[in-house]
C-alpha positions, 0 to 999 in steps of 0.5 A: 723555587728556582726560576730556570730559563724555559720555566713557565710560571703564573705571575701578576702584572705589578706595574706598567712602563713604556718599555715593558711590564713588571711581574710579580712572581712567586717567592716575592721575586719580580721579573720583566716582560719587555714590550718586544715580548708581549705579542707576536704582532708589533706592539706600540702601546703596551696598555692595550695588551696588559693591565696592572693586577692582571694574572699572566702566564710568562716564560723565563727567557733570561737571568742576568745579574739577578734579573728575570727577563720573561716572555708572554709571546713565546707561550703563544702559537706563532701566527700563520702566513700564506695559508700555513706556509712559512714566510719566504726566506731565500733557501739558498744560503743567502746568495741572489739568483739571476732575476730574483727570488723564485720558487722550485718551479722557477716562477716568482712568488707572488706576495700578498699585500694588505689593501691600502687604507685611504688616508683620513681627511685633514681637518680645517686646522691641519690644513691651515697649520700645514699652509702656515708651516710652508709659508713660514719655511718659504719667508725664512728662505726669502729673508736669508736670501736678501739678508746674504744679498745685502751683507754681500753688496754692503761689504764690497762697495766703498762707503759714500760720504755725504 
């Protein structure tokens, strides 16, 4: 079976690395899905999306020097934003208008923002580590200043004999 760009094939996850997953394909061929081609959302840990031995459907997106590049996310529907409207892209050939981006009616578009999650409270160990780090930094700075002052002062005065 000849694998061409755009072909959709079934495979099995052979192994997982930090940068992607190797997929066993028909005819004893192996391809790789880069971590950026696993899902439409940002993937920080590929192991949250794939497991070894898992059957997957992949699309061939490139063949370079015998290497087969695959994608899982290109087979998934693209996520819709703002109730089905495409993301704002400027629409005027990359040129900025006076007053910033505007829609056809001349009004500025409202950006949808996710609510901010409160930061998790810090543990006593984390607070201690931060205080210790600040103390050490301040201490090093003071010691450096004292040493420079002593070196400067000692080199400009003649030594006394006793």
